[in-house]
C-alpha positions as CSV (number, residue, x, y, z in Angstrom):
1,M,23.2,112.3,165.1
2,T,22.5,114.9,168.1
3,Q,26.4,115.8,169.3
4,P,26.2,115.7,172.8
5,M,29.8,117.3,173.2
6,L,30.2,121.0,173.7
7,D,31.2,124.0,172.2
8,P,34.7,124.3,171.7
9,H,34.5,127.8,173.3
10,A,32.7,125.7,176.1
11,L,35.6,123.4,176.3
12,L,38.6,125.4,176.4
13,G,37.0,128.8,177.6
14,K,37.7,131.0,175.0
15,D,35.6,134.0,175.2
16,S,33.3,132.3,177.1
17,P,33.9,132.1,180.8
18,E,30.6,131.3,182.2
19,A,30.7,128.6,179.5
20,L,34.4,127.6,180.7
21,E,32.7,127.2,184.6
22,V,29.6,125.3,183.6
23,T,31.8,122.6,181.5
24,E,34.7,122.3,184.2
25,A,32.2,121.4,186.7
26,A,30.9,118.8,184.3
27,R,34.1,117.4,183.9
28,Q,35.3,113.9,185.5
29,A,37.8,115.5,187.5
30,E,38.4,112.0,189.2
31,W,40.8,109.4,187.3
32,H,39.5,106.4,189.4
33,Y,41.7,104.1,186.5
34,P,44.9,104.3,184.6
35,S,44.5,105.8,181.3
36,L,47.0,104.2,178.5
37,V,46.7,107.4,176.7
38,A,46.9,109.7,179.4
39,D,49.8,108.2,180.6
40,L,51.7,108.1,176.8
41,F,51.1,112.5,176.9
42,M,53.8,112.2,180.7
43,G,55.7,110.1,179.1
44,R,55.1,106.7,180.4
45,L,54.5,103.5,178.3
46,R,51.8,101.3,180.0
47,R,52.7,97.8,178.3
48,D,51.0,95.9,181.1
49,L,47.5,97.8,179.6
50,V,48.2,96.4,176.1
51,F,50.6,93.6,176.2
52,P,49.8,90.8,175.5
53,F,46.5,92.0,173.8
54,P,43.1,91.4,176.0
55,E,42.1,88.5,173.7
56,Q,38.0,88.1,174.1
57,E,36.8,85.3,176.2
58,E,35.6,81.8,174.2
59,Q,32.3,81.6,176.4
60,D,31.6,85.1,175.2
61,R,33.1,85.2,172.2
62,R,30.7,81.8,171.4
63,I,27.6,84.4,172.6
64,G,28.8,86.7,169.9
65,D,29.1,84.5,167.5
66,E,25.8,83.0,168.3
67,F,24.0,86.7,168.0
68,L,26.1,87.5,165.0
69,A,24.5,84.0,162.7
70,R,21.1,85.2,163.8
71,L,21.8,88.7,162.5
72,E,23.1,88.4,159.5
73,P,21.1,86.1,157.4
74,F,18.0,88.3,158.8
75,L,19.7,91.6,157.0
76,K,20.2,90.2,153.9
77,E,17.2,88.4,153.4
78,H,14.9,91.6,154.9
79,L,16.8,94.9,154.9
80,D,18.2,96.3,151.6
81,P,19.8,99.1,152.3
82,D,19.6,100.5,148.7
83,E,15.8,100.9,149.5
84,V,16.1,102.1,153.0
85,D,18.3,104.6,150.9
86,R,16.0,105.7,148.0
87,T,12.7,105.5,149.7
88,G,14.0,107.4,153.0
89,E,12.7,104.5,155.3
90,L,13.4,101.7,157.2
91,P,11.0,99.1,157.0
92,A,8.2,98.4,159.9
93,R,8.7,95.1,159.5
94,V,12.6,95.7,159.5
95,I,12.5,97.4,163.3
96,Q,10.1,94.8,164.2
97,G,12.5,91.8,163.4
98,L,15.2,93.6,164.9
99,A,13.2,94.0,167.9
100,R,12.8,90.1,167.7
101,L,16.0,89.4,167.3
102,G,16.9,91.5,170.6
103,C,18.5,94.2,168.8
104,F,17.9,97.4,170.7
105,G,18.3,95.4,174.5
106,M,22.2,94.6,173.1
107,K,23.4,96.8,175.7
108,I,21.0,96.3,178.4
109,P,21.8,93.3,181.4
110,K,19.4,90.2,181.1
111,E,17.7,91.2,184.6
112,Y,15.9,94.3,182.9
113,G,14.8,92.2,179.4
114,G,18.4,92.4,177.6
115,L,20.7,90.7,176.1
116,G,23.4,92.2,178.5
117,L,26.2,91.6,175.5
118,S,29.9,92.4,176.2
119,Q,30.8,95.9,174.8
120,T,33.1,94.2,172.6
121,N,30.4,91.9,171.2
122,Y,28.3,95.3,171.2
123,N,30.9,96.5,168.9
124,R,31.1,93.0,166.6
125,V,27.7,93.5,165.8
126,I,28.0,97.4,165.1
127,T,30.7,96.1,163.1
128,L,28.7,94.1,160.8
129,L,25.7,96.4,161.0
130,G,28.7,99.0,159.6
131,S,29.5,97.4,156.4
132,Y,25.8,97.0,155.4
133,C,23.5,99.9,156.2
134,G,24.6,102.8,157.4
135,S,21.2,104.0,158.2
136,T,20.3,100.9,160.3
137,T,23.6,101.2,162.2
138,V,22.7,104.4,163.4
139,W,18.8,103.6,164.1
140,L,20.4,101.0,166.8
141,S,23.8,102.5,167.9
142,A,22.0,106.3,168.8
143,H,19.0,104.3,170.7
144,Q,21.6,101.9,172.5
145,S,24.9,104.3,172.6
146,I,23.7,107.4,173.4
147,G,19.8,107.3,174.0
148,A,18.2,106.6,177.0
149,P,19.5,102.9,177.7
150,Q,22.9,103.9,178.5
151,P,22.7,107.1,181.0
152,L,19.9,104.9,182.3
153,M,22.3,101.6,183.2
154,L,25.1,104.1,184.6
155,F,23.0,106.8,186.7
156,G,18.9,105.6,186.9
157,T,17.4,104.7,190.3
158,E,16.3,101.4,190.4
159,E,13.3,102.3,190.3
160,Q,13.8,104.0,186.6
161,K,15.2,100.9,185.7
162,R,12.5,98.5,186.1
163,R,10.3,100.7,184.6
164,Y,12.0,101.6,180.8
165,L,15.0,99.3,180.8
166,P,12.3,96.2,180.0
167,K,10.3,98.5,177.2
168,L,13.4,99.8,175.5
169,A,14.8,96.3,175.8
170,T,12.3,95.5,173.4
171,G,11.8,97.5,170.9
172,T,10.8,101.1,172.3
173,I,13.0,103.9,170.9
174,S,14.3,106.0,172.6
175,A,17.0,109.4,171.6
176,F,18.8,111.8,173.4
177,A,18.3,115.5,173.0
178,L,21.3,118.3,173.7
179,T,21.7,120.4,171.0
180,E,19.5,123.6,170.5
181,P,19.2,125.3,167.0
182,G,20.1,128.8,168.0
183,V,23.0,127.2,170.4
184,G,24.6,124.2,169.4
185,S,26.0,122.6,172.5
186,D,27.4,126.0,174.1
187,P,25.8,125.2,177.8
188,A,25.9,128.4,179.0
189,N,23.7,129.3,176.1
190,M,21.1,126.5,176.5
191,T,17.6,128.2,176.5
192,T,15.2,124.8,177.0
193,T,14.1,125.2,180.8
194,A,12.9,123.3,183.2
195,T,10.9,125.3,186.0
196,P,9.9,123.5,189.2
197,V,6.0,123.6,190.1
198,D,4.2,121.7,192.7
199,G,6.3,122.4,195.6
200,G,9.3,120.9,193.3
201,E,7.8,117.6,192.4
202,S,7.3,118.4,189.4
203,Y,9.1,120.7,186.4
204,L,7.5,122.2,183.3
205,L,10.3,121.4,180.6
206,T,9.5,124.5,177.5
207,G,12.8,124.7,174.7
208,E,13.4,123.2,171.1
209,K,15.6,120.4,170.9
210,L,17.7,120.2,167.1
211,W,19.3,117.2,165.6
212,C,17.9,114.3,167.9
213,T,19.0,110.9,166.6
214,N,15.4,108.8,166.7
215,G,13.6,112.1,167.7
216,P,10.7,111.7,165.3
217,V,10.4,108.2,166.3
218,A,11.0,107.6,170.1
219,E,8.8,107.7,172.9
220,V,11.5,107.5,175.5
221,M,14.0,110.4,175.2
222,V,16.6,112.0,177.9
223,V,16.1,115.8,177.3
224,M,18.9,118.7,179.1
225,A,17.5,121.3,180.2
226,K,17.9,124.3,182.6
227,T,17.0,123.7,186.3
228,P,17.1,126.6,188.4
229,S,20.8,128.2,189.3
230,V,22.6,127.7,192.6
231,T,24.6,129.5,194.5
232,V,28.7,128.5,194.7
233,R,31.3,130.1,196.7
234,G,29.4,133.2,196.7
235,R,28.9,133.3,193.1
236,E,26.1,131.9,190.7
237,R,26.5,128.7,188.9
238,Q,23.8,127.2,185.9
239,Q,22.5,123.9,186.0
240,I,21.7,121.4,183.6
241,T,19.5,118.3,184.5
242,A,18.7,115.4,182.0
243,F,15.3,114.5,182.6
244,I,13.2,111.2,181.4
245,V,10.6,112.3,179.1
246,E,8.1,110.3,177.0
247,R,6.1,110.9,174.3
248,S,2.4,110.5,176.1
249,M,3.1,113.8,178.0
250,P,1.0,116.7,176.8
251,G,3.3,119.3,174.8
252,V,5.9,117.0,173.7
253,E,6.0,117.6,169.5
254,S,8.0,116.4,166.6
255,V,8.1,119.4,164.2
256,H,10.5,118.7,161.4
257,R,12.4,115.2,160.2
258,C,15.5,116.7,159.3
259,D,17.1,115.3,155.6
260,F,21.0,114.9,155.0
261,M,23.4,114.1,152.5
262,G,23.5,110.6,153.2
263,L,22.0,108.1,155.9
264,K,18.7,108.9,154.3
265,G,17.0,106.4,156.3
266,I,17.8,107.6,159.8
267,Q,14.7,109.3,161.7
268,N,16.3,112.5,162.9
269,G,15.0,116.1,163.6
270,V,13.4,118.9,166.1
271,L,11.9,118.2,169.0
272,R,9.6,120.9,170.8
273,F,8.3,121.0,174.3
274,T,5.8,123.4,175.6
275,N,5.2,123.4,179.6
276,V,5.3,119.5,179.5
277,R,5.1,118.4,183.2
278,V,7.6,116.0,184.1
279,P,7.9,114.4,187.6
280,K,10.6,115.1,189.7
281,T,11.5,110.9,189.9
282,N,12.2,111.5,186.0
283,I,15.2,113.0,186.9
284,I,18.5,111.2,186.2
285,W,21.2,111.0,188.7
286,G,20.5,114.5,190.1
287,L,19.8,118.2,189.8
288,G,22.8,119.8,188.0
289,L,24.6,116.2,187.0
290,G,22.9,116.5,183.0
291,L,26.2,117.7,181.5
292,K,28.5,115.2,183.3
293,L,25.8,112.9,182.7
294,A,26.2,113.2,179.5
295,L,30.5,113.0,178.8
296,V,30.1,110.2,181.0
297,T,27.7,108.3,179.0
298,L,29.7,109.4,176.1
299,N,32.9,107.3,177.2
300,A,31.7,104.1,176.1
301,G,29.1,105.3,173.7
302,R,31.3,107.0,171.5
303,L,32.7,103.6,170.4
304,A,30.0,102.7,168.1
305,I,31.0,104.8,165.8
306,P,35.2,103.8,165.6
307,A,33.3,100.6,164.8
308,G,30.8,101.1,162.8
309,C,33.8,103.0,160.8
310,V,35.7,99.2,160.7
311,G,33.0,97.8,159.2
312,T,32.6,100.3,156.3
313,A,36.8,100.2,155.7
314,K,36.8,96.5,155.9
315,R,33.7,96.2,153.4
316,C,35.5,99.1,151.2
317,L,38.6,96.5,151.5
318,Q,36.6,93.9,150.3
319,I,35.1,96.1,147.2
320,T,38.5,97.4,145.9
321,R,40.3,93.7,146.2
322,G,37.6,92.2,144.0
323,W,38.1,95.5,141.5
324,A,41.6,95.4,141.5
325,K,41.7,92.0,140.3
326,E,38.9,92.2,138.0
327,R,39.5,95.6,136.2
328,K,42.4,95.5,133.5
329,Q,44.0,98.6,131.8
330,W,47.3,98.2,129.5
331,G,47.0,94.1,129.9
332,K,47.2,94.0,133.4
333,P,44.5,94.2,136.5
334,I,45.0,97.5,137.5
335,G,45.9,96.3,140.9
336,Q,48.7,95.4,139.7
337,H,49.8,99.0,139.1
338,E,52.1,100.5,141.4
339,A,49.7,103.8,141.9
340,V,46.6,101.9,142.7
341,A,48.7,98.7,145.1
342,V,50.2,101.5,147.1
343,K,46.6,102.9,148.2
344,I,44.9,98.8,148.3
345,G,48.0,98.2,150.5
346,E,48.0,101.5,152.7
347,M,43.8,100.7,153.3
348,A,44.7,97.6,154.2
349,A,47.2,98.4,156.6
350,T,44.8,101.4,158.5
351,T,41.9,98.7,158.5
352,F,44.2,96.6,160.7
353,A,45.3,99.0,163.1
354,M,41.7,100.7,163.3
355,D,40.4,97.2,164.0
356,A,42.8,96.8,166.9
357,M,42.2,100.2,168.2
358,V,38.5,99.1,168.5
359,G,39.0,95.4,169.8
360,L,42.0,96.9,172.5
361,T,39.5,99.8,173.6
362,S,36.2,97.7,173.5
363,A,38.2,94.5,175.7
364,L,39.4,97.1,178.2
365,V,36.0,98.7,178.9
366,D,34.8,95.1,179.5
367,R,37.7,94.4,181.9
368,K,37.1,97.6,183.9
369,V,41.0,98.2,184.7
370,I,41.4,101.6,182.9
371,D,39.6,104.6,182.4
372,I,38.9,104.8,178.7
373,R,37.6,108.2,178.2
374,L,40.5,109.5,176.0
375,E,41.0,106.3,174.8
376,A,37.3,105.8,173.2
377,A,37.9,110.0,172.0
378,I,41.1,108.8,170.1
379,A,39.6,105.6,168.8
380,K,36.6,107.8,167.5
381,L,38.8,110.8,165.9
382,Y,41.2,108.4,164.3
383,C,38.9,105.8,163.0
384,S,36.6,108.5,161.5
385,E,38.9,110.0,159.7
386,A,40.9,107.5,158.5
387,C,37.8,105.5,157.2
388,W,37.0,109.0,155.3
389,R,40.2,108.4,153.4
390,I,39.6,105.0,152.8
391,V,36.3,105.9,151.3
392,D,37.3,108.7,149.3
393,E,40.4,105.7,147.9
394,T,37.5,103.0,146.9
395,V,35.6,105.9,145.0
396,Q,38.9,106.8,143.7
397,I,39.8,103.0,142.3
398,R,36.4,102.1,141.6
399,G,36.4,105.5,139.1
400,G,32.9,106.2,137.5
401,R,31.2,103.3,138.9
402,G,32.5,104.7,142.5
403,Y,30.3,107.9,142.0
404,E,27.5,105.9,140.0
405,T,24.6,104.6,142.3
406,A,24.0,100.9,143.3
407,R,20.8,101.7,141.5
408,S,22.3,103.0,138.3
409,L,24.6,100.2,138.2
410,R,21.8,97.8,138.8
411,G,19.9,99.3,136.0
412,R,22.7,98.8,133.4
413,G,23.6,95.2,134.7
414,E,26.5,95.6,136.3
415,P,27.3,94.7,139.9
416,A,25.4,97.1,142.8
417,F,28.6,98.0,144.2
418,P,26.9,100.6,146.7
419,V,30.4,103.0,147.2
420,E,28.3,106.0,146.4
421,R,26.0,105.7,149.3
422,I,28.7,104.7,151.2
423,M,30.7,108.0,151.1
424,R,27.5,109.9,151.6
425,D,26.5,108.3,154.6
426,T,30.4,107.7,155.9
427,R,30.7,111.8,156.1
428,I,29.1,112.4,159.3
429,N,30.9,110.0,161.2
430,L,33.9,113.0,161.7
431,I,31.0,115.6,162.7
432,I,28.5,113.3,165.0
433,E,29.3,113.0,168.8
434,G,32.1,115.9,168.7
435,T,33.4,117.0,165.4
436,S,37.1,116.5,164.6
437,Q,38.1,119.7,165.9
438,I,36.2,119.4,169.3
439,M,37.8,115.7,169.6
440,R,40.9,117.3,169.8
441,L,40.1,120.0,172.1
442,F,38.5,117.6,174.2
443,I,41.4,115.2,174.3
444,A,43.9,118.1,175.0
445,R,42.3,119.4,177.7
446,E,42.1,115.8,179.5
447,A,45.8,115.4,178.6
448,L,46.4,118.9,180.2
449,D,45.1,117.2,183.3
450,A,47.9,116.5,185.1
451,H,49.7,119.9,184.4
452,M,46.4,122.4,184.7
453,R,46.3,120.9,188.1
454,V,49.8,122.6,189.1
455,L,49.1,125.2,187.3
456,S,46.1,126.2,188.6
457,E,47.5,126.8,192.2
458,L,50.5,128.6,190.7
459,L,48.2,130.9,188.8
460,N,45.0,131.0,191.0
461,P,45.0,135.0,192.0
462,A,42.6,134.0,195.2
463,L,45.2,132.4,197.0
464,S,47.2,134.1,199.4
465,A,51.3,134.9,198.6
466,I,52.1,132.1,200.9
467,A,49.9,129.3,199.5
468,R,50.9,130.1,195.9
469,L,54.3,130.2,197.2
470,R,53.7,126.6,198.7
471,A,52.1,125.5,195.5
472,G,55.5,126.4,193.2
473,V,57.8,124.8,195.6
474,A,55.7,121.7,195.4
475,A,55.7,122.4,191.7
476,I,59.6,122.7,191.6
477,G,60.0,119.6,193.3
478,R,58.0,117.4,191.2
479,Y,58.9,118.5,188.2
480,A,62.3,118.1,188.9
481,V,62.2,114.3,189.1
482,W,59.9,114.3,186.1
483,Y,61.3,116.6,183.8
484,P,64.5,115.2,183.6
485,R,63.0,111.8,183.3
486,Q,61.8,112.6,179.7
487,W,65.1,112.9,178.5
488,M,66.8,109.8,179.7
489,R,64.6,107.1,180.2
490,G,63.7,103.9,177.7
491,G,63.3,103.5,174.4
492,W,66.1,102.2,172.9
493,W,67.8,98.1,172.4
494,P,67.4,95.9,173.9
495,A,63.8,96.5,174.5
496,Y,61.1,94.3,173.2
497,V,63.1,91.9,171.7
498,E,60.4,89.2,172.2
499,C,58.2,91.2,169.6
500,G,60.9,90.8,167.0
501,R,60.3,93.1,163.9
502,L,57.7,95.1,165.4
503,A,60.8,95.6,168.8
504,G,61.9,98.6,167.0
505,H,58.0,100.5,166.2
506,L,57.7,99.9,170.1
507,R,61.0,101.2,171.6
508,F,59.8,104.2,168.9
509,V,56.2,104.9,170.8
510,E,58.3,104.8,174.2
511,R,60.7,107.6,172.7
512,M,58.3,109.5,170.9
513,S,55.8,109.3,174.5
514,H,58.7,111.2,175.9
515,R,59.2,113.8,173.2
516,L,55.2,114.5,172.8
517,A,55.2,114.7,177.1
518,R,58.0,117.4,176.6
519,A,56.2,119.2,173.7
520,L,52.6,119.6,175.8
521,F,55.2,120.7,179.2
522,H,56.9,123.1,176.9
523,A,53.6,124.4,175.7
524,A,51.9,124.9,179.3
525,M,54.9,126.7,180.1
526,R,55.2,128.4,177.4
527,H,51.7,129.5,176.9
528,Q,49.7,129.0,180.1
529,T,46.8,130.6,180.2
530,R,46.6,131.8,176.7
531,L,47.1,127.7,175.6
532,A,43.5,127.4,175.2
533,N,43.9,129.6,172.1
534,R,46.5,127.8,170.7
535,Q,44.2,125.4,168.9
536,Q,46.6,124.0,166.1
537,L,49.3,123.1,168.3
538,L,46.9,121.3,170.7
539,G,45.4,119.5,167.6
540,R,49.3,118.0,166.4
541,L,49.8,116.7,169.8
542,V,46.7,115.2,169.7
543,D,47.5,113.9,166.7
544,V,51.1,112.2,167.4
545,S,49.3,110.5,170.8
546,A,46.3,109.0,168.3
547,E,49.0,107.7,166.1
548,L,51.0,106.1,168.7
549,F,48.2,104.4,170.2
550,A,47.4,102.9,166.7
551,M,50.8,101.9,166.8
552,L,50.6,100.4,170.2
553,A,47.5,98.4,169.5
554,A,48.4,97.2,166.0
555,C,51.9,95.8,167.4
556,S,49.9,94.3,170.2
557,K,47.1,92.3,168.1
558,A,50.0,91.0,165.7
559,H,52.3,90.1,167.8
560,T,49.3,88.4,169.9
561,M,47.5,86.4,166.8
562,V,51.1,85.7,165.3
563,R,51.4,83.9,168.9
564,R,48.3,81.9,168.8
565,Q,49.2,80.9,164.8
566,P,53.0,81.0,164.1
567,A,52.7,79.8,160.8
568,E,50.8,83.2,159.5
569,H,53.0,86.1,159.3
570,S,50.8,88.5,157.5
571,P,49.2,90.5,160.6
572,I,53.1,91.6,161.4
573,E,53.4,92.8,157.9
574,L,50.6,94.8,158.0
575,A,51.0,95.9,161.5
576,D,54.5,96.8,160.3
577,L,53.4,98.5,157.3
578,F,51.4,100.5,159.5
579,C,53.9,101.2,161.9
580,R,56.8,102.5,159.4
581,Q,53.7,105.1,157.7
582,A,52.2,106.1,161.1
583,R,56.1,106.8,162.0
584,R,56.5,109.4,159.0
585,R,53.6,111.1,159.8
586,I,54.4,111.7,163.3
587,A,57.6,112.9,161.8
588,H,56.0,115.5,159.8
589,T,53.5,116.4,162.7
590,M,56.1,117.1,165.0
591,R,58.2,119.2,162.6
592,A,54.7,121.7,162.0
593,V,54.9,121.9,165.9
594,S,57.1,125.0,165.0
595,E,57.2,124.8,161.5
596,N,53.6,126.1,160.3
597,E,51.8,129.1,159.0
598,D,49.4,128.9,161.8
599,H,49.4,132.8,162.4
600,T,49.3,133.7,158.7
601,L,46.4,131.6,157.9
602,A,44.7,132.7,161.2
603,H,45.2,136.7,160.0
604,T,44.3,136.0,156.3
605,A,41.1,134.1,157.7
606,Q,40.0,137.6,159.3
607,H,40.8,139.6,155.9
608,V,38.3,136.7,155.0
609,M,35.6,137.4,157.5
610,D,36.4,141.3,157.0
611,G,35.6,141.4,152.9
612,R,38.9,142.2,152.2
613,L,39.5,139.5,150.1
614,V,36.0,139.5,148.9
615,W,37.3,139.9,145.0
616,L,38.1,136.5,144.9
617,E,34.5,135.5,144.8
618,D,33.9,137.4,141.7
619,G,33.1,135.5,138.4
620,I,30.5,133.3,140.2
621,V,26.7,133.6,140.4
């Protein structure tokens, strides 16, 4: 549950120029591959990246099928999620059994003792786990997606890999430590330090980290700490470095285990480091590259959350389907009453789109054909929020039985559907690994990258007048071609006719991508350096891009499924339904770009914080 994302002020620089400098230095400034979402923000629909839907190769599918066939019966036989929730403990025998199955080494290559599963198969496993036990899902995903294996595989030396990966693959638990009690994840205010000693051959690590998932039981952890600053172009720049720290090193303590609303079985806590001597050879990647390591690691690692959300959504749909058929009110099953039926229909269409988003992004990771930092971020944002709505509707449809615990239901002889536990476990997905607010700012910053590269030269006071004039001429030349295209190109009949019923939705996506590009450009031109403060505006444009990406994924998956089985039309119906609803949401969001109460709401918030509306709080304890 550690949050390896940056504070919003650090991300866009509001009131924190030092944090902005540190963060910008840590960003992946390069785009080595195309990005489907980045292109949507620039008014380009790269249909070659999404059509046909990148299906899993048969051999890889068999590998996943075989592993799931071993894991599922183990879970059913040995793991009681409600007991884990009640006791707050994942039994040691379950952890040992998961280790024997290879669950702690799913993503670790075979040459280092792991299973070497593809991203697609790994996410299939997380989907299965997400449908059954949230605590177990977090144990395994935190270890592999944001724990030590991922950064070691990406940036570790060969010696580091051979030393640690085999142990991590067989059950040695790992954690990631970035967030701190007083400063969150703001890099400029990080207090954990690593001071070089022994002529730079070792570092003394001192500080405290909060919300470290697996931290209380981890034997290996990746810890972010400030190392001595460096001078860049005459200015001091802070450095944050990633260290491999072992539990056995003197000075490492777990001082508190945190208790949360849900996920009662996870191990999450406060870690304290007091003059921990860490050898220089335990630095991952290099000095000052810690934040960049964290951000790059998250690109693929972040996909575990939406994969788990898909499993949860499918489980909720299963529970709701059975209850809506069984429960009768006013002479017929509640699923036949329109007020309930429309909820179930929306749940089904949204679950299909979520599944398509995760499947598409996972496949693109495996094929290594695009830069997925935006796709993974949008999948995390969209699926976590959509899953929460689905869980909320499941509780509503189940009524009192949705609010009642599974233990209580079982105690009075009813089927013990754990809807109450699912709700508590699910809420955290909108917070961990970047809150929804931070994710919108992160996506907006990356989407603005193409425009910011142009504006940074035009607005850079350090450049000479001649250099800025040249930059201006170049910008005019570029936008003189690009901008008119956003009004004239594509999105009309007969494009996409081969997609039949879904063609109109794809044409809508193409037209809307041009409108989105124009809106982002207009915002950048109008607000310039003040755009960072228009977080609601940026968030709305991000929401539009997320809906467009979901529509593309749903249409592509449905089209491919029907081509494979022409007699099956339900995927087309689900994709069509989802797209119709998405288009309505997009229309509402785009209207709110210009017609909103953002200023008034923010002004009212200041009154609240200044104590001018304290009378609203009268009458409470």
